[in-house]
PDB file of the backbone (N, CA, C, O) and the ligand in Angstrom, with CONECT records:
HET     ZN  A 101       1
ATOM      1  N   MET A   1       3.439   8.138  -6.705  1.00  0.00           N
ATOM      2  CA  MET A   1       4.068   8.920  -5.672  1.00  0.00           C
ATOM      3  C   MET A   1       3.042   9.213  -4.503  1.00  0.00           C
ATOM      4  O   MET A   1       1.842   9.363  -4.728  1.00  0.00           O
ATOM      5  N   GLN A   2       3.568   9.280  -3.311  1.00  0.00           N
ATOM      6  CA  GLN A   2       2.676   9.464  -2.135  1.00  0.00           C
ATOM      7  C   GLN A   2       3.301  10.398  -1.203  1.00  0.00           C
ATOM      8  O   GLN A   2       4.525  10.513  -1.143  1.00  0.00           O
ATOM      9  N   TYR A   3       2.439  11.114  -0.425  1.00  0.00           N
ATOM     10  CA  TYR A   3       2.939  11.994   0.638  1.00  0.00           C
ATOM     11  C   TYR A   3       3.116  11.047   1.841  1.00  0.00           C
ATOM     12  O   TYR A   3       2.316  10.158   2.135  1.00  0.00           O
ATOM     13  N   TYR A   4       4.261  11.337   2.510  1.00  0.00           N
ATOM     14  CA  TYR A   4       4.530  10.606   3.771  1.00  0.00           C
ATOM     15  C   TYR A   4       4.777  11.474   4.946  1.00  0.00           C
ATOM     16  O   TYR A   4       5.296  12.584   4.830  1.00  0.00           O
ATOM     17  N   TYR A   5       4.421  10.991   6.026  1.00  0.00           N
ATOM     18  CA  TYR A   5       4.525  11.700   7.373  1.00  0.00           C
ATOM     19  C   TYR A   5       5.148  10.779   8.382  1.00  0.00           C
ATOM     20  O   TYR A   5       5.138   9.553   8.264  1.00  0.00           O
ATOM     21  N   THR A   6       5.729  11.481   9.449  1.00  0.00           N
ATOM     22  CA  THR A   6       6.095  10.710  10.598  1.00  0.00           C
ATOM     23  C   THR A   6       5.243  11.277  11.774  1.00  0.00           C
ATOM     24  O   THR A   6       4.705  12.383  11.720  1.00  0.00           O
ATOM     25  N   ARG A   7       5.165  10.465  12.802  1.00  0.00           N
ATOM     26  CA  ARG A   7       4.577  10.940  14.018  1.00  0.00           C
ATOM     27  C   ARG A   7       5.592  11.901  14.707  1.00  0.00           C
ATOM     28  O   ARG A   7       6.794  11.642  14.646  1.00  0.00           O
ATOM     29  N   LYS A   8       5.163  12.937  15.322  1.00  0.00           N
ATOM     30  CA  LYS A   8       6.078  13.867  15.945  1.00  0.00           C
ATOM     31  C   LYS A   8       6.901  13.229  17.075  1.00  0.00           C
ATOM     32  O   LYS A   8       8.102  13.483  17.172  1.00  0.00           O
ATOM     33  N   ASN A   9       6.336  12.486  17.849  1.00  0.00           N
ATOM     34  CA  ASN A   9       6.919  11.913  19.050  1.00  0.00           C
ATOM     35  C   ASN A   9       7.083  10.401  18.926  1.00  0.00           C
ATOM     36  O   ASN A   9       6.194   9.735  18.394  1.00  0.00           O
ATOM     37  N   PRO A  10       8.138   9.870  19.377  1.00  0.00           N
ATOM     38  CA  PRO A  10       8.340   8.395  19.311  1.00  0.00           C
ATOM     39  C   PRO A  10       7.387   7.645  20.251  1.00  0.00           C
ATOM     40  O   PRO A  10       6.826   8.237  21.173  1.00  0.00           O
ATOM     41  N   ASP A  11       7.214   6.389  20.019  1.00  0.00           N
ATOM     42  CA  ASP A  11       6.356   5.597  20.979  1.00  0.00           C
ATOM     43  C   ASP A  11       7.175   5.190  22.190  1.00  0.00           C
ATOM     44  O   ASP A  11       8.306   5.642  22.365  1.00  0.00           O
ATOM     45  N   ALA A  12       6.606   4.344  23.016  1.00  0.00           N
ATOM     46  CA  ALA A  12       7.262   3.988  24.284  1.00  0.00           C
ATOM     47  C   ALA A  12       8.619   3.319  24.084  1.00  0.00           C
ATOM     48  O   ALA A  12       9.495   3.411  24.944  1.00  0.00           O
ATOM     49  N   ARG A  13       8.789   2.652  22.954  1.00  0.00           N
ATOM     50  CA  ARG A  13      10.096   2.012  22.593  1.00  0.00           C
ATOM     51  C   ARG A  13      11.085   2.916  21.875  1.00  0.00           C
ATOM     52  O   ARG A  13      12.171   2.473  21.499  1.00  0.00           O
ATOM     53  N   GLY A  14      10.721   4.171  21.683  1.00  0.00           N
ATOM     54  CA  GLY A  14      11.578   5.097  21.025  1.00  0.00           C
ATOM     55  C   GLY A  14      11.523   5.001  19.531  1.00  0.00           C
ATOM     56  O   GLY A  14      12.392   5.529  18.837  1.00  0.00           O
ATOM     57  N   VAL A  15      10.484   4.314  19.008  1.00  0.00           N
ATOM     58  CA  VAL A  15      10.365   4.133  17.556  1.00  0.00           C
ATOM     59  C   VAL A  15       9.411   5.184  17.004  1.00  0.00           C
ATOM     60  O   VAL A  15       8.348   5.506  17.535  1.00  0.00           O
ATOM     61  N   ILE A  16       9.923   5.690  15.854  1.00  0.00           N
ATOM     62  CA  ILE A  16       9.093   6.723  15.106  1.00  0.00           C
ATOM     63  C   ILE A  16       8.379   5.981  14.011  1.00  0.00           C
ATOM     64  O   ILE A  16       9.016   5.189  13.315  1.00  0.00           O
ATOM     65  N   GLN A  17       7.120   6.182  13.820  1.00  0.00           N
ATOM     66  CA  GLN A  17       6.380   5.461  12.692  1.00  0.00           C
ATOM     67  C   GLN A  17       6.194   6.406  11.585  1.00  0.00           C
ATOM     68  O   GLN A  17       5.873   7.583  11.750  1.00  0.00           O
ATOM     69  N   VAL A  18       6.419   5.814  10.385  1.00  0.00           N
ATOM     70  CA  VAL A  18       6.152   6.572   9.132  1.00  0.00           C
ATOM     71  C   VAL A  18       4.792   6.120   8.546  1.00  0.00           C
ATOM     72  O   VAL A  18       4.453   4.938   8.490  1.00  0.00           O
ATOM     73  N   HIS A  19       4.063   7.130   8.127  1.00  0.00           N
ATOM     74  CA  HIS A  19       2.693   6.850   7.437  1.00  0.00           C
ATOM     75  C   HIS A  19       2.590   7.504   6.115  1.00  0.00           C
ATOM     76  O   HIS A  19       3.130   8.581   5.863  1.00  0.00           O
ATOM     77  N   ALA A  20       1.840   6.780   5.231  1.00  0.00           N
ATOM     78  CA  ALA A  20       1.462   7.492   3.980  1.00  0.00           C
ATOM     79  C   ALA A  20       0.161   8.265   4.236  1.00  0.00           C
ATOM     80  O   ALA A  20      -0.555   7.978   5.195  1.00  0.00           O
ATOM     81  N   ASP A  21      -0.128   9.209   3.407  1.00  0.00           N
ATOM     82  CA  ASP A  21      -1.320  10.024   3.680  1.00  0.00           C
ATOM     83  C   ASP A  21      -2.604   9.367   3.567  1.00  0.00           C
ATOM     84  O   ASP A  21      -3.617   9.860   4.062  1.00  0.00           O
ATOM     85  N   ARG A  22      -2.601   8.222   2.904  1.00  0.00           N
ATOM     86  CA  ARG A  22      -3.894   7.518   2.835  1.00  0.00           C
ATOM     87  C   ARG A  22      -4.215   6.612   4.022  1.00  0.00           C
ATOM     88  O   ARG A  22      -5.239   5.931   4.079  1.00  0.00           O
ATOM     89  N   CYS A  23      -3.222   6.651   5.013  1.00  0.00           N
ATOM     90  CA  CYS A  23      -3.316   5.744   6.075  1.00  0.00           C
ATOM     91  C   CYS A  23      -4.501   6.109   7.033  1.00  0.00           C
ATOM     92  O   CYS A  23      -4.766   7.282   7.297  1.00  0.00           O
ATOM     93  N   LYS A  24      -5.166   5.096   7.515  1.00  0.00           N
ATOM     94  CA  LYS A  24      -6.320   5.314   8.451  1.00  0.00           C
ATOM     95  C   LYS A  24      -5.746   5.616   9.936  1.00  0.00           C
ATOM     96  O   LYS A  24      -6.437   6.081  10.842  1.00  0.00           O
ATOM     97  N   ASP A  25      -4.439   5.296  10.042  1.00  0.00           N
ATOM     98  CA  ASP A  25      -3.792   5.595  11.358  1.00  0.00           C
ATOM     99  C   ASP A  25      -2.965   6.853  11.353  1.00  0.00           C
ATOM    100  O   ASP A  25      -2.197   7.125  12.275  1.00  0.00           O
ATOM    101  N   LEU A  26      -3.143   7.626  10.274  1.00  0.00           N
ATOM    102  CA  LEU A  26      -2.304   8.845  10.177  1.00  0.00           C
ATOM    103  C   LEU A  26      -2.597   9.692  11.335  1.00  0.00           C
ATOM    104  O   LEU A  26      -3.752   9.958  11.669  1.00  0.00           O
ATOM    105  N   PRO A  27      -1.442  10.163  12.017  1.00  0.00           N
ATOM    106  CA  PRO A  27      -1.671  11.082  13.160  1.00  0.00           C
ATOM    107  C   PRO A  27      -2.347  12.387  12.847  1.00  0.00           C
ATOM    108  O   PRO A  27      -2.330  12.823  11.696  1.00  0.00           O
ATOM    109  N   GLU A  28      -2.931  13.015  13.810  1.00  0.00           N
ATOM    110  CA  GLU A  28      -3.614  14.299  13.669  1.00  0.00           C
ATOM    111  C   GLU A  28      -2.534  15.283  13.165  1.00  0.00           C
ATOM    112  O   GLU A  28      -1.327  15.093  13.317  1.00  0.00           O
ATOM    113  N   ILE A  29      -3.086  16.359  12.548  1.00  0.00           N
ATOM    114  CA  ILE A  29      -2.231  17.329  11.840  1.00  0.00           C
ATOM    115  C   ILE A  29      -1.138  17.908  12.738  1.00  0.00           C
ATOM    116  O   ILE A  29      -0.017  18.122  12.276  1.00  0.00           O
ATOM    117  N   LEU A  30      -1.448  18.172  14.042  1.00  0.00           N
ATOM    118  CA  LEU A  30      -0.503  18.755  15.005  1.00  0.00           C
ATOM    119  C   LEU A  30       0.486  17.679  15.559  1.00  0.00           C
ATOM    120  O   LEU A  30       1.466  17.996  16.232  1.00  0.00           O
ATOM    121  N   GLU A  31       0.180  16.417  15.246  1.00  0.00           N
ATOM    122  CA  GLU A  31       0.951  15.349  15.825  1.00  0.00           C
ATOM    123  C   GLU A  31       1.939  14.734  14.763  1.00  0.00           C
ATOM    124  O   GLU A  31       2.684  13.797  15.050  1.00  0.00           O
ATOM    125  N   ARG A  32       1.896  15.311  13.540  1.00  0.00           N
ATOM    126  CA  ARG A  32       2.677  14.719  12.563  1.00  0.00           C
ATOM    127  C   ARG A  32       3.639  15.669  11.839  1.00  0.00           C
ATOM    128  O   ARG A  32       3.417  16.879  11.852  1.00  0.00           O
ATOM    129  N   VAL A  33       4.723  15.142  11.197  1.00  0.00           N
ATOM    130  CA  VAL A  33       5.654  15.930  10.513  1.00  0.00           C
ATOM    131  C   VAL A  33       5.738  15.479   9.097  1.00  0.00           C
ATOM    132  O   VAL A  33       5.767  14.281   8.817  1.00  0.00           O
ATOM    133  N   TYR A  34       5.776  16.423   8.197  1.00  0.00           N
ATOM    134  CA  TYR A  34       5.664  16.092   6.795  1.00  0.00           C
ATOM    135  C   TYR A  34       7.057  15.762   6.420  1.00  0.00           C
ATOM    136  O   TYR A  34       8.018  16.439   6.784  1.00  0.00           O
ATOM    137  N   LEU A  35       7.147  14.639   5.637  1.00  0.00           N
ATOM    138  CA  LEU A  35       8.476  14.025   5.253  1.00  0.00           C
ATOM    139  C   LEU A  35       8.778  14.431   3.801  1.00  0.00           C
ATOM    140  O   LEU A  35       9.878  14.885   3.490  1.00  0.00           O
ATOM    141  N   GLY A  36       7.771  14.257   2.914  1.00  0.00           N
ATOM    142  CA  GLY A  36       7.964  14.556   1.532  1.00  0.00           C
ATOM    143  C   GLY A  36       7.219  13.593   0.643  1.00  0.00           C
ATOM    144  O   GLY A  36       6.492  12.745   1.161  1.00  0.00           O
ATOM    145  N   ILE A  37       7.366  13.679  -0.731  1.00  0.00           N
ATOM    146  CA  ILE A  37       6.673  12.855  -1.586  1.00  0.00           C
ATOM    147  C   ILE A  37       7.636  11.765  -2.079  1.00  0.00           C
ATOM    148  O   ILE A  37       8.699  12.102  -2.600  1.00  0.00           O
ATOM    149  N   PHE A  38       7.327  10.552  -1.945  1.00  0.00           N
ATOM    150  CA  PHE A  38       8.188   9.443  -2.342  1.00  0.00           C
ATOM    151  C   PHE A  38       7.412   8.362  -3.156  1.00  0.00           C
ATOM    152  O   PHE A  38       6.208   8.187  -2.971  1.00  0.00           O
ATOM    153  N   PRO A  39       8.127   7.648  -4.055  1.00  0.00           N
ATOM    154  CA  PRO A  39       7.539   6.669  -4.844  1.00  0.00           C
ATOM    155  C   PRO A  39       7.185   5.342  -4.010  1.00  0.00           C
ATOM    156  O   PRO A  39       6.287   4.598  -4.405  1.00  0.00           O
ATOM    157  N   ASN A  40       7.884   5.085  -2.901  1.00  0.00           N
ATOM    158  CA  ASN A  40       7.610   4.024  -2.110  1.00  0.00           C
ATOM    159  C   ASN A  40       7.956   4.171  -0.560  1.00  0.00           C
ATOM    160  O   ASN A  40       8.596   5.136  -0.142  1.00  0.00           O
ATOM    161  N   SER A  41       7.531   3.241   0.186  1.00  0.00           N
ATOM    162  CA  SER A  41       7.818   3.395   1.612  1.00  0.00           C
ATOM    163  C   SER A  41       9.213   3.240   2.064  1.00  0.00           C
ATOM    164  O   SER A  41       9.618   3.783   3.092  1.00  0.00           O
ATOM    165  N   SER A  42      10.001   2.453   1.254  1.00  0.00           N
ATOM    166  CA  SER A  42      11.397   2.328   1.729  1.00  0.00           C
ATOM    167  C   SER A  42      12.148   3.592   1.607  1.00  0.00           C
ATOM    168  O   SER A  42      12.945   3.950   2.474  1.00  0.00           O
ATOM    169  N   LEU A  43      11.889   4.305   0.484  1.00  0.00           N
ATOM    170  CA  LEU A  43      12.502   5.565   0.250  1.00  0.00           C
ATOM    171  C   LEU A  43      12.148   6.669   1.313  1.00  0.00           C
ATOM    172  O   LEU A  43      12.964   7.481   1.748  1.00  0.00           O
ATOM    173  N   ALA A  44      10.868   6.594   1.662  1.00  0.00           N
ATOM    174  CA  ALA A  44      10.355   7.491   2.713  1.00  0.00           C
ATOM    175  C   ALA A  44      11.049   7.128   4.032  1.00  0.00           C
ATOM    176  O   ALA A  44      11.400   8.028   4.796  1.00  0.00           O
ATOM    177  N   MET A  45      11.248   5.892   4.309  1.00  0.00           N
ATOM    178  CA  MET A  45      11.950   5.400   5.530  1.00  0.00           C
ATOM    179  C   MET A  45      13.347   5.928   5.625  1.00  0.00           C
ATOM    180  O   MET A  45      13.744   6.454   6.664  1.00  0.00           O
ATOM    181  N   ASN A  46      14.114   5.798   4.548  1.00  0.00           N
ATOM    182  CA  ASN A  46      15.492   6.224   4.440  1.00  0.00           C
ATOM    183  C   ASN A  46      15.493   7.802   4.667  1.00  0.00           C
ATOM    184  O   ASN A  46      16.336   8.310   5.406  1.00  0.00           O
ATOM    185  N   SER A  47      14.624   8.489   4.079  1.00  0.00           N
ATOM    186  CA  SER A  47      14.631   9.901   4.245  1.00  0.00           C
ATOM    187  C   SER A  47      14.314  10.265   5.710  1.00  0.00           C
ATOM    188  O   SER A  47      14.903  11.206   6.243  1.00  0.00           O
ATOM    189  N   ALA A  48      13.434   9.567   6.340  1.00  0.00           N
ATOM    190  CA  ALA A  48      13.177   9.806   7.753  1.00  0.00           C
ATOM    191  C   ALA A  48      14.354   9.578   8.659  1.00  0.00           C
ATOM    192  O   ALA A  48      14.636  10.341   9.582  1.00  0.00           O
ATOM    193  N   LYS A  49      15.048   8.458   8.343  1.00  0.00           N
ATOM    194  CA  LYS A  49      16.231   8.162   9.140  1.00  0.00           C
ATOM    195  C   LYS A  49      17.270   9.291   9.040  1.00  0.00           C
ATOM    196  O   LYS A  49      17.875   9.685  10.036  1.00  0.00           O
ATOM    197  N   GLU A  50      17.462   9.804   7.801  1.00  0.00           N
ATOM    198  CA  GLU A  50      18.386  10.836   7.529  1.00  0.00           C
ATOM    199  C   GLU A  50      18.053  12.096   8.179  1.00  0.00           C
ATOM    200  O   GLU A  50      18.865  12.728   8.856  1.00  0.00           O
ATOM    201  N   LYS A  51      16.790  12.474   7.959  1.00  0.00           N
ATOM    202  CA  LYS A  51      16.266  13.819   8.416  1.00  0.00           C
ATOM    203  C   LYS A  51      16.172  13.918   9.981  1.00  0.00           C
ATOM    204  O   LYS A  51      16.480  14.947  10.582  1.00  0.00           O
ATOM    205  N   LEU A  52      15.726  12.780  10.596  1.00  0.00           N
ATOM    206  CA  LEU A  52      15.562  12.811  12.016  1.00  0.00           C
ATOM    207  C   LEU A  52      16.724  12.279  12.769  1.00  0.00           C
ATOM    208  O   LEU A  52      16.735  12.293  14.000  1.00  0.00           O
ATOM    209  N   GLN A  53      17.735  11.795  12.035  1.00  0.00           N
ATOM    210  CA  GLN A  53      18.958  11.215  12.679  1.00  0.00           C
ATOM    211  C   GLN A  53      18.539  10.136  13.536  1.00  0.00           C
ATOM    212  O   GLN A  53      19.085  10.034  14.635  1.00  0.00           O
ATOM    213  N   LEU A  54      17.624   9.293  13.183  1.00  0.00           N
ATOM    214  CA  LEU A  54      17.094   8.158  14.030  1.00  0.00           C
ATOM    215  C   LEU A  54      17.289   6.899  13.230  1.00  0.00           C
ATOM    216  O   LEU A  54      17.247   6.917  11.999  1.00  0.00           O
ATOM    217  N   THR A  55      17.506   5.788  13.939  1.00  0.00           N
ATOM    218  CA  THR A  55      17.627   4.509  13.287  1.00  0.00           C
ATOM    219  C   THR A  55      16.396   3.673  13.604  1.00  0.00           C
ATOM    220  O   THR A  55      16.105   2.701  12.907  1.00  0.00           O
ATOM    221  N   LYS A  56      15.649   4.061  14.691  1.00  0.00           N
ATOM    222  CA  LYS A  56      14.432   3.353  15.050  1.00  0.00           C
ATOM    223  C   LYS A  56      13.263   3.937  14.267  1.00  0.00           C
ATOM    224  O   LYS A  56      12.420   4.643  14.820  1.00  0.00           O
ATOM    225  N   VAL A  57      13.227   3.649  13.039  1.00  0.00           N
ATOM    226  CA  VAL A  57      12.165   4.175  12.178  1.00  0.00           C
ATOM    227  C   VAL A  57      11.403   2.961  11.572  1.00  0.00           C
ATOM    228  O   VAL A  57      12.048   2.102  10.972  1.00  0.00           O
ATOM    229  N   ARG A  58      10.086   2.861  11.703  1.00  0.00           N
ATOM    230  CA  ARG A  58       9.296   1.810  11.176  1.00  0.00           C
ATOM    231  C   ARG A  58       8.145   2.343  10.343  1.00  0.00           C
ATOM    232  O   ARG A  58       7.505   3.353  10.634  1.00  0.00           O
ATOM    233  N   ILE A  59       7.937   1.567   9.268  1.00  0.00           N
ATOM    234  CA  ILE A  59       6.794   1.957   8.540  1.00  0.00           C
ATOM    235  C   ILE A  59       5.487   1.332   9.130  1.00  0.00           C
ATOM    236  O   ILE A  59       5.467   0.185   9.575  1.00  0.00           O
ATOM    237  N   CYS A  60       4.468   2.101   9.108  1.00  0.00           N
ATOM    238  CA  CYS A  60       3.177   1.581   9.659  1.00  0.00           C
ATOM    239  C   CYS A  60       2.752   0.334   8.757  1.00  0.00           C
ATOM    240  O   CYS A  60       2.860   0.348   7.531  1.00  0.00           O
ATOM    241  N   THR A  61       2.301  -0.651   9.426  1.00  0.00           N
ATOM    242  CA  THR A  61       2.108  -1.918   8.792  1.00  0.00           C
ATOM    243  C   THR A  61       1.060  -1.865   7.620  1.00  0.00           C
ATOM    244  O   THR A  61       1.195  -2.653   6.684  1.00  0.00           O
ATOM    245  N   CYS A  62       0.057  -0.997   7.636  1.00  0.00           N
ATOM    246  CA  CYS A  62      -0.873  -0.878   6.566  1.00  0.00           C
ATOM    247  C   CYS A  62      -0.298  -0.006   5.352  1.00  0.00           C
ATOM    248  O   CYS A  62      -0.789  -0.031   4.224  1.00  0.00           O
ATOM    249  N   CYS A  63       0.739   0.722   5.704  1.00  0.00           N
ATOM    250  CA  CYS A  63       1.337   1.546   4.588  1.00  0.00           C
ATOM    251  C   CYS A  63       2.597   0.824   3.913  1.00  0.00           C
ATOM    252  O   CYS A  63       3.237   1.382   3.022  1.00  0.00           O
ATOM    253  N   MET A  64       2.885  -0.345   4.353  1.00  0.00           N
ATOM    254  CA  MET A  64       3.986  -1.115   3.821  1.00  0.00           C
ATOM    255  C   MET A  64       3.628  -1.604   2.410  1.00  0.00           C
ATOM    256  O   MET A  64       2.478  -1.959   2.149  1.00  0.00           O
ATOM    257  N   GLU A  65       4.601  -1.621   1.514  1.00  0.00           N
ATOM    258  CA  GLU A  65       4.343  -2.194   0.185  1.00  0.00           C
ATOM    259  C   GLU A  65       4.981  -3.451  -0.009  1.00  0.00           C
ATOM    260  O   GLU A  65       4.853  -4.049  -1.078  1.00  0.00           O
TER     261      GLU A  65
HETATM  262 ZN    ZN A 101      -0.824   2.899   7.624  1.00  0.00          ZN2+
END
């Protein structure tokens, strides 16, 4: 299980990125939103889509399983 976060603000394409807490690109504490604890990145992504009502959600490439 891992902690997952999203960046607070979408990038220029309107995409929100999801990161695991071990990520080297994890946003600064004020720039991120805690998502929850999930066994894998796809469950974290689903939760982000539901919670943020967004379809443009991507997992950070280094956090992908
Ligand atoms: Zn990452």
